C-alpha positions as CSV (number, residue, x, y, z in Angstrom):
1,M,-31.9,-3.6,-26.7
2,P,-29.5,-6.0,-25.0
3,M,-27.5,-4.9,-21.9
4,K,-24.1,-3.6,-22.8
5,P,-21.7,-6.2,-21.5
6,L,-19.3,-3.8,-19.8
7,A,-21.9,-1.5,-18.3
8,G,-20.8,0.0,-15.0
9,Q,-17.1,-0.9,-15.4
10,N,-14.3,1.7,-15.0
11,V,-11.3,0.6,-17.1
12,L,-7.9,2.2,-17.0
13,V,-6.2,2.2,-20.4
14,T,-2.5,3.4,-20.6
15,G,-1.1,5.0,-23.7
16,A,-4.7,5.7,-24.8
17,S,-4.5,9.0,-26.7
18,G,-3.9,7.4,-30.1
19,G,-3.4,4.2,-32.1
20,I,-4.4,0.9,-30.4
21,G,-5.1,2.7,-27.1
22,A,-7.6,5.1,-28.6
23,A,-9.3,2.2,-30.5
24,I,-9.5,0.3,-27.2
25,V,-11.1,3.2,-25.4
26,T,-13.7,3.6,-28.2
27,G,-14.5,-0.1,-28.1
28,L,-14.8,-0.1,-24.3
29,A,-17.1,2.9,-24.4
30,E,-19.3,1.2,-27.0
31,A,-19.6,-1.8,-24.7
32,G,-20.8,0.4,-21.8
33,A,-17.6,0.9,-19.8
34,R,-16.3,4.2,-18.6
35,P,-12.6,4.4,-19.8
36,I,-9.9,6.1,-17.7
37,I,-7.8,7.6,-20.5
38,H,-4.1,7.8,-19.7
39,F,-1.8,10.0,-21.8
40,G,1.8,11.1,-21.4
41,R,2.1,14.2,-23.6
42,D,-0.7,14.3,-26.1
43,R,-3.4,16.1,-24.0
44,T,-5.1,17.3,-27.2
45,G,-5.5,13.8,-28.5
46,A,-6.8,12.5,-25.2
47,E,-9.3,15.4,-24.9
48,A,-10.5,14.8,-28.4
49,L,-10.9,11.1,-27.7
50,L,-12.9,11.8,-24.5
51,A,-15.2,14.1,-26.6
52,R,-15.7,11.3,-29.2
53,I,-17.0,9.1,-26.4
54,S,-19.4,11.9,-25.3
55,G,-17.3,12.7,-22.2
56,E,-18.2,9.4,-20.5
57,G,-14.8,8.8,-19.0
58,F,-11.9,10.3,-17.3
59,L,-8.5,11.8,-18.3
60,V,-5.2,11.2,-16.4
61,Q,-1.7,12.4,-17.3
62,A,1.4,10.6,-16.1
63,D,4.9,10.0,-17.4
64,L,5.5,6.3,-17.4
65,S,9.1,6.8,-18.4
66,E,9.7,8.0,-14.8
67,P,10.1,5.4,-12.1
68,G,7.3,6.7,-10.0
69,G,5.0,7.5,-12.9
70,A,2.8,4.4,-12.7
71,F,2.1,4.8,-9.0
72,Q,1.2,8.5,-9.6
73,L,-1.1,7.3,-12.4
74,W,-2.9,4.8,-10.2
75,R,-3.5,7.3,-7.4
76,Q,-5.0,9.8,-9.9
77,A,-7.2,7.1,-11.5
78,E,-8.4,5.8,-8.1
79,T,-9.2,9.3,-6.9
80,L,-11.2,10.1,-10.1
81,A,-13.1,6.8,-10.5
82,G,-13.2,5.2,-7.1
83,R,-13.7,1.6,-8.0
84,I,-11.5,0.4,-10.9
85,H,-12.6,-2.8,-12.5
86,A,-9.8,-3.4,-15.0
87,V,-6.5,-2.1,-16.2
88,V,-5.2,-2.4,-19.8
89,N,-1.5,-2.0,-19.9
90,N,-1.2,-0.8,-23.5
91,A,1.5,1.9,-23.3
92,G,4.7,0.9,-25.1
93,I,7.7,2.2,-27.0
94,R,10.1,0.6,-29.5
95,T,13.7,1.8,-29.4
96,E,16.2,1.1,-32.1
97,V,19.7,0.2,-30.8
98,T,22.3,-2.0,-32.4
99,I,25.0,-4.2,-30.8
100,D,27.5,-1.6,-32.3
101,A,26.1,1.2,-30.1
102,D,28.4,2.6,-27.5
103,P,27.9,1.0,-24.0
104,Q,26.0,4.0,-22.5
105,A,23.6,4.3,-25.4
106,W,23.0,0.5,-25.2
107,V,22.3,0.6,-21.5
108,D,20.1,3.7,-21.8
109,A,17.9,2.1,-24.5
110,W,17.4,-1.0,-22.5
111,K,16.5,0.9,-19.3
112,K,14.1,3.2,-21.1
113,E,12.3,0.4,-22.9
114,F,12.0,-1.8,-19.8
115,Q,10.8,1.2,-17.7
116,V,7.9,2.0,-20.1
117,N,7.0,-1.4,-21.5
118,F,7.5,-3.5,-18.4
119,F,8.3,-1.9,-15.1
120,A,5.4,0.7,-15.4
121,A,3.0,-2.2,-16.3
122,A,4.3,-4.3,-13.4
123,D,3.8,-1.3,-11.0
124,L,0.2,-0.8,-12.2
125,C,-0.4,-4.6,-11.9
126,K,0.8,-4.4,-8.3
127,E,-1.6,-1.6,-7.4
128,A,-4.4,-3.1,-9.4
129,I,-4.2,-6.5,-7.7
130,R,-4.2,-4.8,-4.2
131,H,-7.3,-2.8,-5.3
132,F,-9.0,-5.8,-6.8
133,K,-8.4,-8.0,-3.7
134,A,-10.0,-5.3,-1.6
135,H,-13.0,-4.7,-3.9
136,G,-14.2,-8.1,-5.1
137,G,-11.9,-8.8,-8.1
138,G,-10.9,-7.3,-11.4
139,R,-9.1,-7.9,-14.7
140,V,-5.6,-7.2,-16.0
141,I,-5.0,-7.1,-19.8
142,N,-1.4,-6.8,-20.7
143,M,-0.7,-5.8,-24.3
144,A,2.2,-8.0,-25.3
145,S,3.5,-8.8,-28.8
146,R,4.4,-11.5,-31.2
147,A,7.9,-10.2,-30.7
148,G,7.8,-11.5,-27.2
149,Q,7.0,-15.0,-28.4
150,R,9.2,-15.7,-31.4
151,G,12.1,-13.2,-30.9
152,Y,12.6,-9.8,-32.6
153,A,14.8,-7.8,-34.9
154,A,18.5,-7.3,-34.3
155,D,18.1,-3.5,-34.2
156,A,15.4,-3.6,-31.5
157,L,16.3,-6.4,-29.1
158,P,14.9,-4.6,-26.0
159,Y,11.4,-4.6,-27.4
160,G,11.0,-8.3,-27.7
161,A,12.5,-8.9,-24.3
162,T,10.1,-6.5,-22.6
163,K,7.1,-8.1,-24.2
164,A,8.3,-11.6,-23.2
165,A,8.6,-10.4,-19.7
166,L,5.1,-9.0,-19.8
167,I,3.7,-12.3,-21.0
168,N,5.4,-14.1,-18.1
169,L,4.2,-11.6,-15.6
170,T,0.6,-12.2,-16.9
171,K,1.0,-15.9,-16.4
172,S,2.3,-15.4,-12.8
173,I,-0.6,-13.1,-11.9
174,A,-3.1,-15.6,-13.4
175,R,-1.6,-18.5,-11.3
176,S,-1.1,-16.5,-8.1
177,F,-4.2,-14.3,-7.7
178,A,-7.1,-16.1,-9.5
179,G,-8.4,-17.2,-6.1
180,D,-8.8,-13.5,-5.2
181,G,-11.0,-12.8,-8.2
182,V,-8.1,-11.4,-10.4
183,V,-8.1,-12.5,-14.0
184,A,-5.0,-11.8,-16.1
185,I,-4.8,-12.0,-19.9
186,A,-2.1,-11.1,-22.4
187,I,-2.8,-10.1,-26.0
188,A,0.0,-10.6,-28.5
189,P,-0.5,-8.7,-31.8
190,G,1.8,-8.9,-34.7
191,W,1.9,-5.9,-37.0
192,V,-1.0,-3.5,-36.3
193,Q,-1.8,-0.5,-38.6
194,T,-0.5,2.2,-36.3
195,D,2.0,5.1,-36.5
196,M,4.7,2.7,-35.4
197,A,3.9,0.4,-38.3
198,D,3.6,3.3,-40.7
199,N,7.1,4.5,-39.7
200,F,8.5,1.0,-40.4
201,V,6.8,0.8,-43.7
202,E,8.0,4.3,-44.7
203,K,11.6,3.1,-43.9
204,F,11.6,-0.4,-45.2
205,G,8.4,-0.8,-47.4
206,K,5.2,-2.6,-46.7
207,Q,6.4,-5.9,-48.1
208,A,9.1,-6.1,-45.4
209,A,6.3,-5.9,-42.7
210,V,3.8,-8.3,-44.2
211,A,6.1,-10.8,-46.0
212,D,5.7,-13.5,-43.4
213,I,2.0,-12.8,-42.6
214,P,-0.1,-15.4,-44.5
215,L,-3.0,-13.0,-44.6
216,G,-0.8,-10.5,-46.3
217,E,-2.2,-7.6,-44.2
218,M,-1.6,-6.0,-40.9
219,A,-4.3,-6.1,-38.2
220,Q,-6.5,-3.0,-37.6
221,P,-6.6,-1.3,-34.2
222,S,-10.3,-2.0,-34.1
223,E,-9.6,-5.8,-34.2
224,I,-7.5,-5.5,-31.0
225,A,-10.1,-3.3,-29.4
226,E,-12.9,-5.8,-30.0
227,L,-10.8,-8.5,-28.4
228,V,-10.0,-6.4,-25.3
229,A,-13.7,-5.7,-24.8
230,F,-14.5,-9.4,-25.2
231,A,-11.8,-10.4,-22.8
232,L,-13.2,-8.0,-20.2
233,R,-16.7,-9.5,-20.3
234,P,-17.7,-11.0,-16.9
235,S,-18.5,-14.3,-18.7
236,Q,-14.9,-14.7,-19.8
237,R,-13.2,-15.6,-16.5
238,S,-11.7,-18.8,-17.9
239,L,-9.5,-16.9,-20.2
240,N,-7.3,-16.3,-17.1
241,G,-3.7,-16.9,-18.0
242,A,-4.2,-17.0,-21.8
243,T,-2.0,-15.3,-24.4
244,L,-4.3,-14.4,-27.3
245,D,-2.5,-14.2,-30.6
246,V,-3.5,-11.7,-33.2
247,N,-0.9,-12.0,-35.9
248,G,-2.5,-13.3,-39.1
249,G,-0.8,-16.7,-38.8
250,S,2.7,-15.3,-38.7
251,Y,3.4,-17.0,-35.4
252,I,1.5,-20.2,-34.6
253,R,2.1,-22.2,-31.4
């Protein structure tokens, strides 16, 4: 039986209790890694996920909507696992706010979305890079979005902006710290079959979501998970700086 490609790796995954995050955790475990499963509120989901991977991992709780949440998360993860080999910044929210919103609601929506989707990820990148430099390198996978590449809907402008910032951060890390053994990669899905997508479909219908996807279907969380596990293989260092598109042909560069 061939060696599992991620054997011996401890990988922190944020927003991991459900959806894409849970699929990533499952895929990492199958590849031999020990996932560090972050959750915000869904302890039950996180515990069930840990049980599904036979307890071969760790659980950490932190509120990434709080300014210090990411630093608290990193300290917990480092205490539990010791050496961390990779971080997957998967946690994200999508807030609906229109240009007709009152100024305070508008500002609050942008602040919350940037805190969870970007600032928390940037804080974890900071801590991860320092850790990687001290321990022989590591990987950063930032879960971006097609929305950050081609623009986004009028009622959710903050979402696309945060994802565009995340892609740029990934490129900057790739250019700045590759010499220290740090490899940074962004993954940019289009629609993925998750609760967020299901809520959109319930409101607007499936055709509204898949109309501009040549494949005519959303991606499955397992597809994203397979790509994350592949990108974390030791052999894939030259993916450094890449943005990997998973959108069914709905955005082609």
